[in-house]
Structure formats: C-alpha cells, structure tokens
LOKEZA-678022 format. One record per atom (N, C-alpha, C): residue number from 1; atom name; x, y, z. Coordinates in Angstrom, 1 decimal, always signed. Layout:
REM LOKEZA-678022
  num  atomo    east   north      up
  NUM     CA       X       Y       Z
...
//
This chain:
REM LOKEZA-678022
  num  atomo    east   north      up
    1      N   +82.7  +155.4  +182.8
    1     CA   +82.9  +155.2  +181.3
    1      C   +82.7  +153.8  +181.0
    2      N   +82.0  +153.5  +180.0
    2     CA   +81.7  +152.1  +179.6
    2      C   +82.8  +151.6  +178.7
    3      N   +82.8  +150.2  +178.6
    3     CA   +83.9  +149.6  +177.7
    3      C   +83.7  +150.0  +176.2
    4      N   +82.5  +150.5  +175.8
    4     CA   +82.3  +150.9  +174.4
    4      C   +83.0  +152.2  +174.2
    5      N   +83.5  +152.9  +175.2
    5     CA   +84.2  +154.2  +175.0
    5      C   +85.7  +153.9  +175.0
    6      N   +86.2  +152.7  +174.9
    6     CA   +87.6  +152.4  +174.9
    6      C   +87.9  +151.7  +173.6
    7      N   +89.2  +151.9  +173.2
    7     CA   +89.7  +151.2  +172.0
    7      C   +89.8  +149.7  +172.3
    8      N   +89.2  +148.8  +171.4
    8     CA   +89.3  +147.4  +171.7
    8      C   +90.7  +146.9  +171.6
    9      N   +91.6  +147.6  +170.9
    9     CA   +93.0  +147.1  +170.8
    9      C   +93.9  +147.5  +171.9
   10      N   +93.8  +148.7  +172.3
   10     CA   +94.7  +149.2  +173.3
   10      C   +94.1  +149.7  +174.6
   11      N   +92.8  +149.9  +174.7
   11     CA   +92.1  +150.3  +175.9
   11      C   +92.1  +151.8  +176.0
   12      N   +92.6  +152.6  +175.0
   12     CA   +92.6  +154.1  +175.1
   12      C   +91.2  +154.6  +175.1
   13      N   +91.0  +155.7  +175.9
   13     CA   +89.7  +156.3  +175.9
   13      C   +89.4  +156.9  +174.5
   14      N   +88.2  +156.6  +174.1
   14     CA   +87.7  +157.1  +172.8
   14      C   +86.8  +158.3  +173.0
   15      N   +86.7  +159.1  +172.0
   15     CA   +85.8  +160.3  +172.0
   15      C   +85.6  +160.7  +170.6
   16      N   +85.0  +161.9  +170.4
   16     CA   +84.8  +162.4  +169.1
   16      C   +86.1  +162.5  +168.3
   17      N   +87.2  +162.7  +168.9
   17     CA   +88.5  +162.8  +168.2
   17      C   +89.2  +161.5  +168.1
   18      N   +88.5  +160.4  +168.3
   18     CA   +89.0  +159.0  +168.3
   18      C   +89.8  +158.7  +169.5
   19      N   +90.7  +159.5  +170.0
   19     CA   +91.4  +159.2  +171.2
   19      C   +91.3  +160.5  +172.1
   20      N   +90.9  +160.2  +173.4
   20     CA   +90.7  +161.3  +174.3
   20      C   +92.0  +162.1  +174.4
   21      N   +91.9  +163.4  +174.2
   21     CA   +93.0  +164.3  +174.4
   21      C   +93.9  +164.5  +173.2
   22      N   +93.6  +163.8  +172.1
   22     CA   +94.4  +163.9  +170.9
   22      C   +94.1  +165.2  +170.2
   23      N   +95.1  +165.9  +169.7
   23     CA   +94.9  +167.2  +169.1
   23      C   +94.5  +167.2  +167.7
   24      N   +94.2  +168.3  +167.1
   24     CA   +93.8  +168.4  +165.7
   24      C   +94.9  +168.0  +164.7
   25      N   +96.1  +168.3  +165.1
   25     CA   +97.2  +168.0  +164.2
   25      C   +97.3  +166.5  +163.9
   26      N   +97.2  +165.7  +165.0
   26     CA   +97.2  +164.2  +164.9
   26      C   +96.0  +163.7  +164.1
   27      N   +94.9  +164.3  +164.4
   27     CA   +93.6  +163.9  +163.8
   27      C   +93.7  +164.2  +162.3
   28      N   +94.3  +165.3  +161.9
   28     CA   +94.4  +165.6  +160.4
   28      C   +95.2  +164.6  +159.7
   29      N   +96.3  +164.1  +160.4
   29     CA   +97.2  +163.1  +159.8
   29      C   +96.5  +161.8  +159.7
   30      N   +95.7  +161.5  +160.6
   30     CA   +94.9  +160.2  +160.6
   30      C   +93.8  +160.2  +159.6
   31      N   +93.3  +161.4  +159.3
   31     CA   +92.1  +161.5  +158.4
   31      C   +92.3  +160.7  +157.2
   32      N   +91.3  +159.9  +156.8
   32     CA   +91.3  +159.1  +155.5
   32      C   +92.3  +158.0  +155.5
   33      N   +92.9  +157.6  +156.7
   33     CA   +93.7  +156.4  +156.7
   33      C   +92.7  +155.2  +157.0
   34      N   +93.0  +154.1  +156.4
   34     CA   +92.1  +152.9  +156.7
   34      C   +92.1  +152.6  +158.3
   35      N   +91.0  +152.2  +158.8
   35     CA   +90.9  +151.9  +160.2
   35      C   +92.0  +151.0  +160.7
   36      N   +92.3  +149.9  +159.9
   36     CA   +93.3  +148.9  +160.3
   36      C   +94.7  +149.5  +160.3
   37      N   +94.9  +150.7  +159.8
   37     CA   +96.3  +151.3  +159.8
   37      C   +96.4  +152.3  +160.9
   38      N   +95.5  +152.4  +161.8
   38     CA   +95.5  +153.3  +162.9
   38      C   +95.6  +152.6  +164.3
   39      N   +96.3  +153.1  +165.2
   39     CA   +96.4  +152.6  +166.6
   39      C   +96.8  +151.1  +166.5
   40      N   +98.1  +150.9  +166.1
   40     CA   +98.6  +149.6  +165.8
   40      C   +99.3  +149.1  +167.1
   41      N   +98.8  +148.0  +167.7
   41     CA   +99.4  +147.5  +169.0
   41      C  +100.8  +146.8  +168.7
   42      N  +101.7  +147.2  +169.5
   42     CA  +103.1  +146.6  +169.5
   42      C  +103.5  +146.4  +171.0
   43      N  +103.4  +145.2  +171.5
   43     CA  +103.7  +145.0  +172.9
   43      C  +102.7  +145.8  +173.7
   44      N  +103.3  +146.5  +174.7
   44     CA  +102.5  +147.4  +175.5
   44      C  +102.3  +148.8  +174.9
   45      N  +102.8  +149.0  +173.8
   45     CA  +102.7  +150.3  +173.1
   45      C  +101.7  +150.2  +172.0
   46      N  +101.2  +151.4  +171.5
   46     CA  +100.3  +151.4  +170.3
   46      C  +100.9  +152.4  +169.4
   47      N  +101.3  +152.0  +168.2
   47     CA  +101.8  +152.9  +167.2
   47      C  +100.7  +153.7  +166.6
   48      N  +101.0  +155.0  +166.3
   48     CA   +99.9  +155.9  +165.8
   48      C   +99.3  +155.4  +164.5
   49      N  +100.2  +155.1  +163.5
   49     CA   +99.7  +154.7  +162.2
   49      C  +100.7  +153.6  +161.6
   50      N  +100.2  +152.9  +160.7
   50     CA  +101.1  +151.9  +160.0
   50      C  +100.8  +152.0  +158.5
   51      N  +101.8  +152.1  +157.7
   51     CA  +101.5  +152.2  +156.3
   51      C  +101.4  +150.8  +155.7
   52      N  +100.9  +150.6  +154.5
   52     CA  +100.7  +149.2  +154.0
   52      C  +101.9  +148.3  +153.9
   53      N  +103.1  +148.9  +154.0
   53     CA  +104.3  +148.1  +154.0
   53      C  +104.8  +147.8  +155.4
   54      N  +104.0  +148.1  +156.4
   54     CA  +104.3  +147.7  +157.8
   54      C  +105.1  +148.7  +158.6
   55      N  +105.4  +149.9  +158.0
   55     CA  +106.2  +150.9  +158.7
   55      C  +105.3  +151.7  +159.7
   56      N  +105.7  +151.7  +160.9
   56     CA  +104.9  +152.5  +161.9
   56      C  +105.3  +153.9  +161.7
   57      N  +104.3  +154.8  +161.7
   57     CA  +104.6  +156.3  +161.7
   57      C  +104.1  +156.8  +163.0
   58      N  +105.1  +157.3  +163.8
   58     CA  +104.8  +157.9  +165.1
   58      C  +104.6  +159.4  +164.9
   59      N  +103.4  +159.9  +165.2
   59     CA  +103.1  +161.3  +165.1
   59      C  +103.4  +161.9  +166.4
   60      N  +104.3  +162.9  +166.4
   60     CA  +104.7  +163.5  +167.7
   60      C  +104.6  +165.0  +167.7
   61      N  +103.5  +165.4  +168.3
   61     CA  +103.2  +166.9  +168.4
   61      C  +104.0  +167.5  +169.6
   62      N  +103.9  +166.9  +170.7
   62     CA  +104.5  +167.4  +172.0
   62      C  +105.9  +166.8  +172.3
   63      N  +106.4  +167.2  +173.5
   63     CA  +107.7  +166.7  +174.0
   63      C  +107.6  +165.2  +174.2
   64      N  +108.7  +164.5  +174.0
   64     CA  +108.9  +163.1  +174.3
   64      C  +110.3  +163.0  +174.8
   65      N  +110.5  +162.3  +175.9
   65     CA  +111.9  +162.2  +176.5
   65      C  +112.7  +161.3  +175.6
   66      N  +114.1  +161.4  +175.8
   66     CA  +115.0  +160.5  +175.1
   66      C  +114.7  +159.0  +175.4
   67      N  +114.4  +158.7  +176.6
   67     CA  +114.1  +157.3  +177.0
   67      C  +112.9  +156.8  +176.3
   68      N  +111.9  +157.7  +176.2
   68     CA  +110.6  +157.2  +175.5
   68      C  +110.9  +157.0  +174.0
   69      N  +111.7  +157.9  +173.4
   69     CA  +112.1  +157.7  +172.0
   69      C  +112.8  +156.4  +171.8
   70      N  +113.8  +156.2  +172.6
   70     CA  +114.6  +154.9  +172.5
   70      C  +113.7  +153.7  +172.7
   71      N  +112.8  +153.8  +173.7
   71     CA  +111.9  +152.6  +173.9
   71      C  +111.0  +152.3  +172.8
   72      N  +110.4  +153.4  +172.2
   72     CA  +109.5  +153.2  +171.1
   72      C  +110.3  +152.6  +169.9
   73      N  +111.5  +153.1  +169.6
   73     CA  +112.2  +152.6  +168.5
   73      C  +112.6  +151.1  +168.7
   74      N  +112.9  +150.7  +169.9
   74     CA  +113.2  +149.3  +170.1
   74      C  +111.9  +148.5  +169.9
   75      N  +110.8  +148.9  +170.4
   75     CA  +109.5  +148.1  +170.4
   75      C  +109.0  +148.1  +168.9
   76      N  +109.0  +149.3  +168.3
   76     CA  +108.3  +149.3  +166.9
   76      C  +109.3  +148.7  +165.8
   77      N  +110.6  +148.9  +166.0
   77     CA  +111.5  +148.4  +165.0
   77      C  +111.4  +149.2  +163.7
   78      N  +110.6  +148.7  +162.7
   78     CA  +110.5  +149.4  +161.4
   78      C  +109.5  +150.5  +161.6
   79      N  +110.1  +151.7  +161.8
   79     CA  +109.3  +152.9  +162.1
   79      C  +109.9  +154.2  +161.6
   80      N  +109.2  +155.3  +161.5
   80     CA  +109.7  +156.6  +161.3
   80      C  +108.9  +157.6  +162.2
   81      N  +109.5  +158.7  +162.4
   81     CA  +109.0  +159.8  +163.2
   81      C  +108.4  +160.9  +162.3
   82      N  +107.3  +161.5  +162.7
   82     CA  +106.8  +162.7  +162.0
   82      C  +106.6  +163.7  +163.2
   83      N  +107.4  +164.7  +163.3
   83     CA  +107.4  +165.7  +164.4
   83      C  +106.7  +167.0  +163.8
   84      N  +105.9  +167.6  +164.7
   84     CA  +105.3  +168.9  +164.4
   84      C  +106.4  +169.9  +164.5
   85      N  +106.6  +170.7  +163.4
   85     CA  +107.5  +171.8  +163.4
   85      C  +106.9  +173.0  +162.6
   86      N  +105.6  +173.0  +162.5
   86     CA  +104.9  +174.1  +161.7
   86      C  +105.2  +175.4  +162.3
   87      N  +105.1  +175.5  +163.6
   87     CA  +105.3  +176.8  +164.3
   87      C  +106.7  +177.3  +164.1
   88      N  +107.7  +176.4  +164.3
   88     CA  +109.1  +176.8  +164.1
   88      C  +109.4  +177.3  +162.7
   89      N  +108.8  +176.7  +161.7
   89     CA  +109.0  +177.1  +160.3
   89      C  +108.2  +178.4  +160.0
   90      N  +107.0  +178.5  +160.5
   90     CA  +106.2  +179.8  +160.2
   90      C  +106.8  +181.0  +160.9
   91      N  +107.5  +180.8  +162.0
   91     CA  +108.1  +181.9  +162.8
   91      C  +109.5  +182.2  +162.3
   92      N  +110.0  +181.4  +161.4
   92     CA  +111.4  +181.7  +160.8
   92      C  +112.5  +181.1  +161.6
   93      N  +112.2  +180.2  +162.6
   93     CA  +113.3  +179.5  +163.4
   93      C  +113.8  +178.3  +162.6
   94      N  +113.0  +177.8  +161.7
   94     CA  +113.4  +176.6  +160.9
   94      C  +113.3  +177.1  +159.4
   95      N  +114.5  +177.3  +158.8
   95     CA  +114.5  +177.9  +157.4
   95      C  +115.2  +176.8  +156.5
   96      N  +114.7  +176.9  +155.3
   96     CA  +115.2  +176.0  +154.2
   96      C  +116.0  +176.8  +153.2
   97      N  +116.9  +176.1  +152.6
   97     CA  +117.6  +176.7  +151.4
   97      C  +117.4  +175.7  +150.3
   98      N  +116.6  +176.1  +149.3
   98     CA  +116.3  +175.2  +148.1
   98      C  +117.3  +175.4  +147.1
   99      N  +117.5  +174.3  +146.3
   99     CA  +118.3  +174.4  +145.1
   99      C  +117.4  +174.1  +143.9
  100      N  +117.0  +175.1  +143.2
  100     CA  +116.1  +174.9  +142.1
  100      C  +116.5  +173.7  +141.2
  101      N  +115.5  +172.9  +140.9
  101     CA  +115.7  +171.7  +140.0
  101      C  +116.3  +170.5  +140.7
  102      N  +116.6  +170.7  +142.0
  102     CA  +117.2  +169.6  +142.8
  102      C  +116.4  +169.2  +144.0
  103      N  +116.4  +167.9  +144.4
  103     CA  +115.6  +167.5  +145.6
  103      C  +116.3  +167.9  +146.9
  104      N  +117.6  +168.1  +146.9
  104     CA  +118.2  +168.4  +148.2
  104      C  +118.0  +169.8  +148.7
  105      N  +117.8  +169.9  +150.0
  105     CA  +117.7  +171.2  +150.7
  105      C  +118.6  +171.3  +151.8
  106      N  +119.0  +172.5  +152.2
  106     CA  +119.7  +172.7  +153.5
  106      C  +118.7  +173.3  +154.5
  107      N  +118.9  +173.0  +155.7
  107     CA  +118.1  +173.6  +156.7
  107      C  +118.9  +174.2  +157.9
  108      N  +118.4  +175.1  +158.6
  108     CA  +118.9  +175.7  +159.8
  108      C  +117.8  +175.9  +160.7
  109      N  +117.9  +175.4  +162.0
  109     CA  +116.8  +175.4  +162.9
  109      C  +117.4  +175.9  +164.2
  110      N  +116.9  +177.1  +164.6
  110     CA  +117.3  +177.7  +165.9
  110      C  +116.3  +177.2  +167.0
  111      N  +116.8  +176.9  +168.1
  111     CA  +116.1  +176.4  +169.2
  111      C  +115.3  +175.1  +168.8
  112      N  +116.0  +174.1  +168.2
  112     CA  +115.3  +172.9  +167.8
  112      C  +114.8  +172.1  +168.9
  113      N  +113.9  +171.1  +168.6
  113     CA  +113.5  +170.1  +169.6
  113      C  +114.7  +169.5  +170.2
  114      N  +114.7  +169.4  +171.5
  114     CA  +115.9  +168.9  +172.2
  114      C  +116.2  +167.4  +172.0
  115      N  +115.2  +166.7  +171.7
  115     CA  +115.4  +165.2  +171.7
  115      C  +115.5  +164.7  +170.2
  116      N  +115.5  +165.5  +169.2
  116     CA  +115.6  +165.0  +167.8
  116      C  +116.9  +164.2  +167.7
  117      N  +118.0  +164.6  +168.4
  117     CA  +119.2  +163.8  +168.3
  117      C  +119.2  +162.4  +168.9
  118      N  +118.2  +162.1  +169.7
  118     CA  +118.0  +160.8  +170.2
  118      C  +117.4  +159.8  +169.2
  119      N  +116.8  +160.3  +168.2
  119     CA  +116.2  +159.4  +167.2
  119      C  +117.2  +158.7  +166.3
  120      N  +117.1  +157.4  +166.3
  120     CA  +117.9  +156.6  +165.4
  120      C  +117.2  +156.2  +164.1
  121      N  +115.9  +156.3  +164.1
  121     CA  +115.1  +156.0  +162.9
  121      C  +114.9  +157.3  +162.1
  122      N  +114.4  +157.2  +160.9
  122     CA  +114.2  +158.4  +160.0
  122      C  +113.3  +159.4  +160.7
  123      N  +113.7  +160.6  +160.6
  123     CA  +112.9  +161.8  +161.2
  123      C  +112.4  +162.6  +160.0
  124      N  +111.0  +162.9  +160.1
  124     CA  +110.4  +163.8  +159.2
  124      C  +109.8  +165.0  +160.0
  125      N  +109.9  +166.2  +159.5
  125     CA  +109.3  +167.3  +160.2
  125      C  +108.2  +167.9  +159.3
  126      N  +107.0  +168.1  +160.0
  126     CA  +105.9  +168.7  +159.3
  126      C  +106.1  +170.2  +159.4
  127      N  +106.3  +170.8  +158.3
  127     CA  +106.6  +172.3  +158.2
  127      C  +105.4  +173.1  +158.1
  128      N  +104.2  +172.5  +157.7
  128     CA  +103.0  +173.3  +157.5
  128      C  +103.1  +173.9  +156.1
  129      N  +102.3  +174.9  +155.9
  129     CA  +102.3  +175.7  +154.7
  129      C  +103.5  +176.6  +154.6
  130      N  +104.4  +176.3  +153.7
  130     CA  +105.7  +177.0  +153.7
  130      C  +105.7  +178.2  +152.8
  131      N  +106.0  +179.4  +153.4
  131     CA  +106.1  +180.6  +152.7
  131      C  +107.3  +180.5  +151.7
  132      N  +108.2  +179.6  +152.0
  132     CA  +109.4  +179.4  +151.1
  132      C  +109.1  +178.6  +149.9
  133      N  +107.9  +178.0  +149.9
  133     CA  +107.5  +177.1  +148.7
  133      C  +106.2  +177.5  +148.2
  134      N  +105.9  +178.8  +148.2
  134     CA  +104.6  +179.2  +147.6
  134      C  +103.4  +178.8  +148.3
  135      N  +103.5  +178.5  +149.6
  135     CA  +102.4  +178.1  +150.4
  135      C  +102.1  +176.6  +150.4
  136      N  +102.9  +175.8  +149.8
  136     CA  +102.7  +174.4  +149.8
  136      C  +103.0  +173.8  +151.2
  137      N  +102.2  +172.8  +151.5
  137     CA  +102.4  +172.1  +152.8
  137      C  +103.5  +171.1  +152.6
  138      N  +104.6  +171.3  +153.3
  138     CA  +105.8  +170.5  +153.1
  138      C  +106.2  +169.7  +154.3
  139      N  +106.8  +168.6  +154.0
  139     CA  +107.4  +167.7  +155.0
  139      C  +108.9  +167.6  +154.7
  140      N  +109.8  +167.8  +155.7
  140     CA  +111.2  +167.7  +155.5
  140      C  +111.7  +166.4  +156.2
  141      N  +112.4  +165.6  +155.4
  141     CA  +113.1  +164.4  +155.9
  141      C  +114.5  +164.9  +156.2
  142      N  +115.0  +164.7  +157.4
  142     CA  +116.3  +165.0  +157.8
  142      C  +117.2  +163.9  +157.4
  143      N  +118.2  +164.2  +156.5
  143     CA  +119.1  +163.2  +156.0
  143      C  +120.5  +163.3  +156.7
  144      N  +120.9  +164.5  +156.9
  144     CA  +122.2  +164.7  +157.5
  144      C  +122.1  +165.9  +158.5
  145      N  +122.6  +165.7  +159.7
  145     CA  +122.6  +166.8  +160.7
  145      C  +124.0  +167.0  +161.2
  146      N  +124.4  +168.3  +161.3
  146     CA  +125.7  +168.7  +161.8
  146      C  +125.5  +168.8  +163.3
  147      N  +126.6  +168.6  +164.0
  147     CA  +126.6  +168.7  +165.5
  147      C  +126.0  +170.1  +165.9
  148      N  +125.1  +170.0  +166.9
  148     CA  +124.4  +171.2  +167.4
  148      C  +125.4  +172.2  +167.9
  149      N  +125.3  +173.4  +167.5
  149     CA  +126.2  +174.5  +168.0
  149      C  +125.3  +175.7  +168.4
  150      N  +125.5  +176.2  +169.6
  150     CA  +124.9  +177.4  +170.0
  150      C  +123.4  +177.4  +169.9
  151      N  +122.7  +176.3  +170.2
  151     CA  +121.2  +176.3  +170.2
  151      C  +120.7  +176.2  +168.8
  152      N  +121.5  +175.7  +167.8
  152     CA  +121.1  +175.7  +166.4
  152      C  +121.5  +174.3  +165.9
  153      N  +120.6  +173.8  +165.0
  153     CA  +120.8  +172.5  +164.4
  153      C  +120.7  +172.8  +162.9
  154      N  +121.7  +172.3  +162.1
  154     CA  +121.7  +172.5  +160.7
  154      C  +122.0  +171.2  +160.0
  155      N  +121.7  +171.1  +158.7
  155     CA  +122.0  +169.9  +157.9
  155      C  +121.4  +170.0  +156.6
  156      N  +121.1  +168.8  +156.0
  156     CA  +120.5  +168.7  +154.7
  156      C  +119.4  +167.7  +154.8
  157      N  +118.5  +167.7  +153.8
  157     CA  +117.4  +166.8  +153.7
  157      C  +116.7  +166.8  +152.4
  158      N  +115.5  +166.3  +152.4
  158     CA  +114.7  +166.2  +151.2
  158      C  +113.3  +166.7  +151.6
  159      N  +112.6  +167.4  +150.8
  159     CA  +111.3  +167.9  +151.1
  159      C  +110.3  +167.1  +150.2
  160      N  +109.1  +166.9  +150.8
  160     CA  +108.0  +166.2  +150.1
  160      C  +106.7  +167.1  +150.4
  161      N  +105.7  +166.9  +149.5
  161     CA  +104.5  +167.6  +149.8
  161      C  +103.8  +166.8  +150.9
  162      N  +102.9  +167.4  +151.7
  162     CA  +102.1  +166.7  +152.7
  162      C  +101.2  +165.6  +152.0
  163      N  +100.7  +166.0  +150.8
  163     CA   +99.9  +165.0  +150.0
  163      C  +100.7  +163.8  +149.7
  164      N  +101.9  +163.9  +149.2
  164     CA  +102.8  +162.7  +148.9
  164      C  +103.0  +161.9  +150.2
  165      N  +103.3  +162.6  +151.3
  165     CA  +103.5  +161.8  +152.5
  165      C  +102.3  +161.1  +153.0
  166      N  +101.1  +161.7  +152.9
  166     CA   +99.9  +161.1  +153.3
  166      C   +99.6  +159.9  +152.4
  167      N   +99.9  +160.0  +151.1
  167     CA   +99.7  +158.9  +150.2
  167      C  +100.6  +157.7  +150.5
  168      N  +101.8  +158.0  +150.9
  168     CA  +102.7  +157.0  +151.4
  168      C  +102.2  +156.3  +152.6
  169      N  +101.7  +157.1  +153.6
  169     CA  +101.1  +156.5  +154.8
  169      C   +99.9  +155.7  +154.5
  170      N   +99.0  +156.2  +153.7
  170     CA   +97.7  +155.5  +153.4
  170      C   +97.7  +154.4  +152.4
  171      N   +98.6  +154.6  +151.4
  171     CA   +98.5  +153.6  +150.3
  171      C   +99.9  +153.0  +149.9
  172      N  +100.9  +153.4  +150.6
  172     CA  +102.2  +152.8  +150.3
  172      C  +102.9  +153.3  +149.0
  173      N  +102.3  +154.4  +148.5
  173     CA  +102.9  +155.0  +147.2
  173      C  +104.2  +155.6  +147.6
  174      N  +105.3  +155.2  +146.8
  174     CA  +106.6  +155.7  +147.1
  174      C  +106.6  +157.3  +147.1
  175      N  +107.4  +157.8  +148.0
  175     CA  +107.6  +159.2  +148.2
  175      C  +108.3  +159.8  +147.0
  176      N  +107.8  +160.9  +146.5
  176     CA  +108.4  +161.6  +145.4
  176      C  +108.8  +163.0  +145.9
  177      N  +110.1  +163.4  +145.9
  177     CA  +110.5  +164.6  +146.4
  177      C  +109.9  +165.8  +145.8
  178      N  +109.7  +166.9  +146.6
  178     CA  +109.3  +168.2  +146.0
  178      C  +110.5  +168.8  +145.5
  179      N  +110.5  +169.2  +144.2
  179     CA  +111.6  +169.8  +143.6
  179      C  +111.2  +171.2  +143.1
  180      N  +111.7  +172.3  +143.7
  180     CA  +111.3  +173.6  +143.3
  180      C  +111.7  +173.8  +141.8
  181      N  +110.9  +174.6  +141.1
  181     CA  +111.1  +174.9  +139.7
  181      C  +112.4  +175.7  +139.6
  182      N  +113.1  +175.5  +138.4
  182     CA  +114.3  +176.2  +138.1
  182      C  +113.9  +177.6  +137.7
  183      N  +114.6  +178.6  +138.3
  183     CA  +114.4  +179.9  +137.9
  183      C  +115.2  +180.2  +136.7
  184      N  +114.9  +181.3  +135.9
  184     CA  +115.6  +181.6  +134.7
  184      C  +117.1  +181.8  +134.9
  185      N  +117.4  +182.6  +136.0
  185     CA  +118.8  +182.8  +136.3
  185      C  +119.6  +181.6  +136.8
  186      N  +118.8  +180.6  +137.4
  186     CA  +119.5  +179.4  +137.9
  186      C  +119.8  +178.4  +136.8
  187      N  +119.0  +178.5  +135.7
  187     CA  +119.2  +177.6  +134.6
  187      C  +120.4  +177.9  +133.8
  188      N  +120.8  +179.2  +133.8
  188     CA  +122.0  +179.6  +133.0
  188      C  +123.3  +179.0  +133.5
//
C-alpha cells in the first residue's frame, strides 16, 4: 500500500469508503460534511466529525468498551456521541412515548447497549425511520436515564429529525426538536 492510500492526518487506510472497513451508516453521516470537519486529529485519536462550533461528534456503530469511551471523552473534551440504534428501534426493543405538541419523549429500551451508562458526554441515538413518527428519520437525545433494571433502560429525552442533526453537524445550525402534531383529542 502506498502512502497515497493513507489519510495524511491520521494515517488511516483510505479506500472508496474514505476509511478502510468503515460501514455505510458512518459513510451516510459523513456525506456532505466539509472535508475539514471529518477525521479530526486529537492527540493519538481521530474524531469522526467536528461541527463548526468545535464539537466532536463520535459516530459509534459497533461495541466500544467503557475504557475506550472514557479515554475518548478525556481526549476530545467538547464532544457528543451518536450511537446506532436503528435496529433496536425498528424491532420494537427501543420504544418512544410522544406527548403531542411537546418536545419531551419518554423511552424504554430492552437489552440496551451495555456501555451507554459509561458516557459522561451527551448521547444521541440514531433511531432510523421511525414507525412511531410516520416514517421520519429520528435522533433521540438522552436527557435523563433511570437506573437499569432487569435488562431495561428507561428515561426521557428529546427527538430531532436526522436532517436537523446533520445540519447541526455540517453548518452549526441550532437543533430544533421534533414535536409531534397535536391530535384532536389531545388538544381538548
């Protein structure tokens, strides 16, 4: 492999997907981000993305140990997590309870990612196209989590559209919550 097949910033192997072995989920989130906002070196680590306000966005599809989470949070400092949770949501293991006309949602997640509790920085979950929101691609920000009981994690949070989250990543546009429409019986 020649040096032209390596990232000049971090030395990662490059290929048609930008980084050797990177999956389609990560590639979709990086799509249309400015080149300078991708693969941001921090010490010996390389952050996945950085928004225009300097916030590192760590895209996490697979497992990451508690030690790795803690290490990245120390090195990156100003950062957030975006975890893949599309499968859990589409299979009904991660359910939302919306309050029409309000940005707050409650969630219940059976068999959640084991290491979410190790995160001290803000955690977002990519839910994919949500059948609970008319097929909109949603992101859930975890605001409050109750202690895990019986293989289940529950709490409250705020949802955003994937488009709003991507605009925050790419352009620094403030996140606007997804608020479900008020139904006739809920307005009474």
